[in-house]
C-alpha positions as CSV (number, residue, x, y, z in Angstrom):
1,M,19.1,118.0,76.0
2,S,22.1,119.7,77.5
3,I,24.7,117.1,76.3
4,V,26.3,118.3,73.1
5,F,28.9,115.6,73.0
6,S,30.1,112.8,75.3
7,N,32.9,110.2,75.3
8,S,34.8,108.2,77.9
9,H,36.5,111.3,79.2
10,G,33.3,113.2,80.0
11,W,30.7,115.6,78.6
12,L,30.3,118.8,76.7
13,L,27.2,120.6,78.1
14,D,25.1,123.5,76.9
15,Q,23.7,125.0,80.1
16,R,21.5,127.6,78.5
17,A,19.9,125.1,76.1
18,Y,19.0,122.9,79.1
19,I,17.3,125.8,80.8
20,D,15.5,127.0,77.6
21,Q,14.0,123.6,76.7
22,S,11.6,123.7,79.7
23,Y,10.2,127.1,78.8
24,Q,9.4,126.9,75.1
25,H,5.6,126.8,75.9
26,C,5.0,128.5,79.2
27,L,1.5,129.1,80.6
28,E,1.1,132.8,81.3
29,H,0.1,134.0,84.8
30,G,-3.7,134.5,85.1
31,K,-4.5,132.9,81.8
32,T,-6.3,129.6,81.2
33,D,-4.4,126.6,79.8
34,G,-5.9,127.0,76.4
35,I,-4.6,130.5,75.8
36,G,-1.5,130.9,73.7
37,P,1.7,130.3,75.6
38,L,4.9,132.3,76.2
39,K,8.3,131.4,75.0
40,C,10.9,132.2,77.6
41,C,14.7,132.0,77.0
42,F,17.4,132.6,79.5
43,K,19.2,135.8,78.5
44,K,21.9,135.0,76.0
45,H,24.5,137.5,77.2
46,Y,24.8,135.8,80.6
47,F,26.7,133.0,78.8
48,D,28.5,135.3,76.3
49,I,32.0,134.7,77.6
50,V,34.2,135.1,74.4
51,K,37.7,135.6,75.8
52,P,39.5,134.3,78.9
53,H,39.2,136.4,82.1
54,I,43.0,136.4,82.4
55,L,45.3,136.3,79.5
56,K,48.0,133.6,79.5
57,S,51.5,134.8,80.4
58,N,54.5,134.1,78.2
59,T,56.9,134.5,81.1
60,A,58.5,131.5,82.7
61,D,57.7,132.6,86.2
62,N,54.0,132.1,86.8
63,N,54.3,133.7,90.3
64,I,54.9,137.1,88.7
65,C,51.7,139.1,88.1
66,C,51.8,140.2,84.4
67,R,49.9,142.6,82.3
68,P,49.5,142.7,78.5
69,V,51.1,145.7,76.8
70,T,50.8,146.8,73.2
71,A,53.6,149.0,71.7
72,G,53.3,149.8,68.0
73,N,53.2,146.5,66.2
74,R,54.7,144.6,69.1
75,N,52.6,142.6,71.7
76,E,54.6,141.8,74.8
77,V,54.0,140.8,78.4
78,V,55.7,142.9,81.0
79,P,55.9,142.1,84.7
80,N,53.7,144.3,86.7
81,L,56.4,145.5,89.1
82,Q,56.8,148.8,90.8
83,T,59.3,151.3,89.3
84,K,62.1,152.9,91.3
85,D,60.2,156.2,91.2
86,K,57.2,154.7,92.9
87,E,59.4,152.9,95.4
88,S,61.2,156.1,96.3
89,K,57.9,157.9,97.2
90,P,57.3,158.2,100.9
91,C,54.6,155.9,102.3
92,M,51.9,157.6,104.3
93,G,50.5,155.6,107.2
94,K,51.3,152.1,108.3
95,K,52.7,150.0,105.5
96,K,51.1,146.6,105.2
97,R,53.5,143.7,105.3
98,K,53.4,141.6,102.1
99,R,54.5,138.0,101.6
100,K,57.3,137.3,99.2
101,H,56.2,136.2,95.8
102,M,57.9,132.8,96.1
103,E,56.5,131.9,99.4
104,L,53.5,129.5,99.4
105,N,51.3,128.8,102.4
106,Q,50.2,125.3,103.1
107,G,46.9,125.7,101.3
108,E,48.7,126.8,98.1
109,I,51.1,123.9,98.4
110,D,48.2,121.5,98.7
111,L,46.4,123.1,95.7
112,Q,49.6,122.7,93.6
113,V,49.9,119.0,94.5
114,Y,46.3,118.4,93.5
115,H,46.7,120.4,90.3
116,E,49.6,118.3,89.2
117,K,47.4,115.2,89.8
118,V,44.6,116.4,87.5
119,R,46.4,118.6,85.0
120,T,47.3,115.8,82.6
121,V,43.8,114.3,82.8
122,I,42.2,117.6,81.9
123,L,44.6,118.4,79.0
124,E,44.2,114.9,77.5
125,G,40.5,114.7,78.0
126,I,39.5,118.1,76.9
127,A,41.4,118.0,73.5
128,V,38.9,115.8,71.8
129,I,35.9,117.4,73.5
130,I,36.9,120.9,72.3
131,E,37.6,119.5,68.8
132,E,34.2,118.0,68.5
133,G,32.6,121.2,69.9
134,L,34.4,123.2,67.1
135,S,33.4,120.8,64.4
136,C,29.7,120.8,65.3
137,G,29.5,124.6,65.6
138,F,29.0,124.7,69.4
139,F,32.3,126.7,69.8
140,I,33.0,129.7,67.7
141,R,36.2,131.6,66.8
142,A,36.9,134.5,69.1
143,E,35.2,137.7,68.2
144,N,35.8,141.3,69.2
145,E,35.8,141.5,73.0
146,R,32.5,142.8,74.5
147,K,32.0,143.9,78.0
148,L,30.2,141.3,80.1
149,E,26.8,142.4,81.4
150,I,26.5,141.0,85.0
151,P,23.0,141.3,86.3
152,I,22.3,143.4,89.4
153,D,21.4,141.3,92.3
154,N,18.2,142.7,93.8
155,S,17.0,139.5,95.3
156,C,15.8,139.6,98.9
157,L,14.9,135.9,99.3
158,A,17.6,135.2,101.9
159,D,16.5,138.2,104.0
160,L,12.9,137.0,103.8
161,C,14.0,133.6,105.1
162,D,15.7,135.3,108.0
163,M,12.5,137.2,108.7
164,A,10.4,134.0,108.5
165,K,12.5,132.5,111.3
166,Q,10.9,135.1,113.6
167,L,7.5,133.6,113.0
168,P,6.2,131.0,115.5
169,L,6.9,127.4,114.6
170,V,4.0,125.5,113.0
171,D,2.7,122.3,114.5
172,D,3.8,119.7,111.9
173,S,1.0,117.3,113.0
174,E,-1.7,119.9,112.1
175,Q,-0.3,121.1,108.8
176,K,0.2,119.3,105.5
177,P,3.8,119.5,104.3
178,L,2.8,120.0,100.7
179,Q,0.9,122.7,98.8
180,V,0.2,122.6,95.0
181,I,0.3,125.6,92.7
182,D,-2.8,125.6,90.5
183,G,-2.4,129.0,88.8
184,N,-5.5,130.4,90.5
185,G,-3.5,133.0,92.4
186,E,-4.3,131.7,95.8
187,P,-1.9,132.7,98.6
188,I,1.2,130.5,98.9
189,D,3.1,129.7,102.1
190,L,6.7,129.4,100.8
191,F,8.5,129.1,104.0
192,T,6.9,126.3,106.0
193,R,5.6,123.9,103.2
194,V,7.0,122.3,100.1
195,T,5.5,123.9,97.0
196,E,4.8,121.7,94.1
197,H,4.0,122.4,90.4
198,P,2.8,119.1,89.0
199,G,1.9,120.4,85.5
200,K,3.4,119.2,82.2
201,Q,4.0,122.8,81.1
202,A,6.1,125.5,82.6
203,R,4.1,128.2,84.3
204,E,4.5,131.9,85.1
205,V,3.4,132.6,88.7
206,S,3.2,135.6,91.1
207,L,5.0,135.0,94.4
208,M,5.4,137.7,97.0
209,G,4.5,140.3,94.3
210,E,7.2,139.2,91.9
211,R,6.9,137.1,88.7
212,Y,8.7,133.7,88.5
213,L,8.8,130.8,86.1
214,L,8.3,127.3,87.3
215,P,9.5,124.3,85.1
216,P,7.3,121.2,84.7
217,H,6.9,118.7,87.5
218,C,9.0,120.6,90.0
219,S,8.8,121.1,93.8
220,F,10.7,123.4,96.2
221,L,11.1,124.7,99.7
222,L,12.3,128.2,100.5
223,S,14.0,128.1,103.9
224,D,17.4,128.0,105.6
225,I,19.1,125.2,107.4
226,T,17.1,125.7,110.6
227,R,13.7,125.2,108.9
228,M,14.2,122.0,106.8
229,Q,11.6,119.8,108.6
230,P,8.9,120.3,105.8
231,L,11.4,118.7,103.4
232,V,11.8,115.7,105.6
233,S,8.0,115.5,106.2
234,Y,7.5,115.6,102.4
235,G,8.1,111.9,102.6
236,K,10.3,111.4,99.6
237,M,13.5,109.3,99.6
238,F,15.8,110.5,96.9
239,D,18.0,108.5,94.5
240,A,20.3,111.5,93.8
241,I,21.2,114.5,95.9
242,V,23.3,117.4,94.6
243,L,24.7,120.0,97.0
244,D,26.3,123.3,96.2
245,P,27.2,124.6,99.7
246,P,28.0,128.3,100.3
247,W,31.6,127.6,101.3
248,E,33.5,130.1,103.4
249,N,36.3,131.9,101.6
250,K,38.0,135.3,101.4
251,S,36.4,136.2,98.0
252,V,32.9,135.7,99.4
253,K,33.8,137.7,102.5
254,R,35.1,140.6,100.5
255,S,32.4,140.7,97.9
256,N,29.5,140.0,100.3
257,R,27.7,138.2,97.3
258,Y,26.0,135.7,99.6
259,S,26.2,134.5,103.2
260,F,28.5,131.6,103.8
261,L,28.0,128.5,106.0
262,P,30.8,127.2,108.3
263,S,31.8,123.7,107.2
264,L,30.8,122.0,110.5
265,Q,27.2,123.2,110.1
266,L,26.9,121.1,107.0
267,K,26.7,118.1,109.3
268,Q,23.3,119.3,110.5
269,L,21.8,118.6,107.1
270,P,19.3,115.7,107.4
271,L,20.8,113.9,104.4
272,P,20.3,110.3,105.8
273,L,16.6,111.1,106.3
274,L,16.3,112.1,102.6
275,S,18.5,109.4,101.0
276,A,17.3,106.1,99.5
277,Q,19.8,103.3,99.9
278,G,22.5,103.7,97.2
279,C,21.5,107.3,96.6
280,I,24.2,109.2,94.6
281,V,25.5,112.2,96.6
282,A,27.4,114.8,94.6
283,T,28.9,117.9,96.4
284,W,30.4,120.9,94.6
285,V,33.7,121.9,96.3
286,T,35.9,124.9,95.6
287,N,39.6,124.4,94.9
288,R,40.5,125.0,98.5
289,Q,41.9,121.6,99.6
290,K,40.7,122.2,103.1
291,H,37.1,121.9,101.9
292,L,37.8,118.9,99.8
293,R,39.4,117.0,102.7
294,F,36.5,117.9,104.9
295,V,33.9,116.5,102.4
296,R,35.9,113.3,101.9
297,D,37.2,112.6,105.4
298,E,34.5,114.1,107.7
299,L,31.2,115.0,106.0
300,Y,30.6,111.9,103.9
301,P,31.6,109.4,106.6
302,H,29.3,111.4,109.1
303,W,26.4,110.8,106.7
304,G,27.2,107.2,105.9
305,V,28.2,108.1,102.3
306,E,30.9,106.1,100.6
307,V,33.3,108.3,98.5
308,L,33.6,106.8,95.0
309,A,34.8,109.5,92.5
310,E,35.8,113.1,91.8
311,W,34.8,114.8,88.7
312,L,36.0,118.2,87.4
313,W,33.9,121.0,85.9
314,V,36.2,122.6,83.3
315,K,35.1,126.1,82.4
316,V,35.8,127.4,78.9
317,T,34.9,130.4,76.7
318,R,32.7,130.3,73.7
319,S,35.8,129.7,71.6
320,G,36.9,126.7,73.7
321,E,39.7,128.4,75.7
322,F,40.1,128.0,79.4
323,V,38.5,130.9,81.3
324,F,41.7,131.1,83.4
325,P,45.2,129.9,82.4
326,M,45.5,126.2,83.3
327,D,48.6,126.9,85.5
328,S,47.5,130.1,87.1
329,P,48.8,130.1,90.7
330,H,45.6,131.5,92.0
331,K,42.5,131.0,89.8
332,K,42.0,127.6,88.2
333,P,39.7,126.9,85.2
334,Y,38.0,124.0,87.0
335,E,36.0,123.1,90.1
336,I,35.6,119.8,91.9
337,L,32.6,117.5,92.3
338,V,32.9,114.8,94.9
339,L,30.6,111.8,94.3
340,G,29.6,108.9,96.5
341,R,26.7,106.6,97.4
342,Y,24.7,106.6,100.6
343,R,25.2,103.4,102.5
344,G,24.0,104.3,106.0
345,N,25.5,102.7,109.1
346,R,25.1,99.2,107.8
347,T,26.5,96.0,109.3
348,H,25.1,93.6,106.7
349,P,26.5,92.9,103.2
350,F,25.4,94.8,100.1
351,S,22.1,93.7,98.4
352,P,22.2,92.3,94.8
353,A,20.7,95.5,93.6
354,E,23.6,97.5,95.1
355,T,26.3,95.3,93.7
356,S,24.8,95.8,90.2
357,E,25.1,99.6,90.5
358,T,26.7,101.5,87.6
359,C,30.2,102.3,88.5
360,L,31.0,106.0,89.0
361,A,34.2,106.5,86.9
362,E,37.0,108.6,88.4
363,L,38.0,112.1,87.1
364,R,35.4,112.5,84.4
365,L,35.2,116.0,82.9
366,I,32.1,118.3,82.7
367,V,33.0,120.9,80.1
368,S,30.8,124.0,79.6
369,V,30.7,127.8,79.1
370,P,30.0,129.2,82.6
371,S,27.4,131.8,83.3
372,V,28.6,135.3,84.4
373,I,26.2,134.9,87.3
374,H,28.2,133.9,90.4
375,S,27.9,130.2,91.5
376,H,25.6,129.2,88.6
377,K,26.6,125.6,88.3
378,P,25.9,123.4,85.2
379,P,22.9,121.0,85.4
380,L,23.7,117.4,86.3
381,A,20.3,115.9,85.5
382,E,21.3,114.4,82.1
383,V,24.9,113.6,83.2
384,L,23.6,111.5,86.1
385,K,20.9,109.6,84.2
386,E,23.2,106.8,83.1
387,Y,24.0,106.1,86.8
388,L,20.3,106.1,88.0
389,G,17.4,103.8,87.5
390,P,14.1,104.8,85.7
391,D,11.9,107.4,87.5
392,A,14.7,108.4,89.8
393,K,13.8,111.0,92.4
394,C,16.4,113.8,92.5
395,L,17.0,116.7,95.0
396,E,19.3,119.7,95.0
397,L,20.3,121.3,98.2
398,F,21.4,125.0,98.4
399,A,19.8,125.4,95.0
400,R,19.3,128.9,93.4
401,N,17.2,127.7,90.5
402,L,14.6,124.9,89.8
403,Q,14.9,121.9,87.4
404,P,12.1,120.0,85.7
405,G,11.3,116.8,87.7
406,W,13.5,117.8,90.6
407,T,12.9,118.9,94.2
408,S,15.0,121.9,95.3
409,W,15.8,123.5,98.6
410,G,17.6,126.7,99.7
411,N,17.2,130.2,101.0
412,E,17.4,131.5,97.4
413,V,15.9,128.5,95.7
414,I,13.9,130.5,93.1
415,K,16.4,133.3,92.6
416,F,17.2,132.5,89.0
417,Q,13.6,131.7,88.2
418,H,12.8,135.4,88.3
419,L,11.3,136.7,85.1
420,S,14.0,139.4,84.8
421,Y,16.5,136.7,83.9
422,F,14.6,135.7,80.8
423,D,13.7,137.1,77.4
424,V,9.9,136.6,76.9
425,E,7.9,136.6,73.6
426,P,4.5,135.2,72.5
427,A,4.4,131.6,71.2
428,S,1.9,129.1,69.9
429,W,1.2,125.5,70.6
430,P,2.8,123.0,68.2
431,D,0.6,122.4,65.1
432,S,-1.4,125.5,65.9
433,R,-3.4,123.6,68.5
434,L,-5.4,125.6,71.1
435,S,-4.5,123.3,74.0
436,P,-1.2,122.4,75.6
437,P,0.8,119.5,74.1
438,P,1.3,116.4,76.3
439,A,4.9,117.3,77.0
440,C,7.3,120.1,76.5
441,S,9.0,120.1,73.1
442,Q,12.8,120.1,72.8
443,S,14.5,123.4,72.8
444,P,15.6,124.5,69.3
445,A,18.8,125.8,70.9
446,L,20.3,122.3,70.3
447,K,19.8,120.7,67.0
448,P,19.8,116.9,66.8
449,A,22.8,117.1,64.5
450,L,24.8,118.5,67.4
451,M,24.1,115.7,69.7
452,K,26.9,113.2,69.3
453,T,28.0,110.3,71.5
454,N,31.4,108.6,71.1
455,E,32.3,106.1,73.8
456,V,35.5,105.1,72.0
457,Q,38.7,106.0,73.8
458,P,40.0,109.1,72.1
459,Q,43.4,109.3,70.7
460,V,45.1,112.5,71.8
């Protein structure tokens, strides 16, 4: 399980443990099912965030950029302002005009208003969650700072999707929308058909000359927004759909980490064709209020989704501190998840089944140590279970990794399944059996003693 602790405020999640539990007994590529398995664990240092990215300032003015300075036995925070000597130097070339520190644009004003709305909720809710995380050993006291090892992005999946668009369109009436991986090494068409791994065990496979890990009972389609028809033809109506859109922002443009998608193009997603009645729709949104308003006021109504709640992903270090100062004027230690249910363009009253749906509580917290890998969101599978019926069908759009029992779509959908993200070692079947067990065993990364549930309203 990924849930370490839960209460009425939210959940404490262990993202790495959730990943690892699917790959404790992984079938090796090219080997028969009876041969000893592999144990694959997501590399630990990707979640080894020990200290905040930005140290808190002791100055009263949060709009002044500060830097920590050590002088002898004194630790002080000094404003990072230019000296007179620097100001007196002649400026070569055209000088760029800068905004005054105290001026806020409309986007920053909107963000500050939203921050004041959620600040108290976060501080009150997270106190008990962090305390429980410390008491059970999930959080540790800060150690000596180590340099974060960020993996080099050598993935070319998005480029391959662009190349696949140059291929002629396939007649959907003549081609089955589904193909099954059986481990025999047969060629796989990743771009025009949904690929399914129905096995009870994770499997190592070779795709396009690279090694990837597939979790149990998963399916996926590698394509961009212009080639989603195979997913629609797949024939499944989903009970939960999670979206992590590549929102357009200045940081993405500067870093060129991934291609962004203009907001209006999101309306092209065939979500109504993929949603069962009452389907939970959850969309990750950056802290840019323009995007939040677009999802709530335009995108969800366009799809026929009723907005019901906003949750907050609160990012903390391994010692339980915010990764960014709570009141930082730029970077916030949280992201927003907008939740609703698909209603369609109905004119008739709700059915008895819909009126008995579990209520989505407002402003619940998802607390976890984030990955150093950009846009690697925490898994929602176990968090959403209490709001879904048994055997619910779940879909992730704009996915960059696979989840057991889920269908996933995106132009980098198997990116984080690449074997280079995992530590691999030989393993054996439970009880020294020479055949796979009926189901994957639970990851040892989370001991049962760490799994606590407390639905009593905490006293802060």
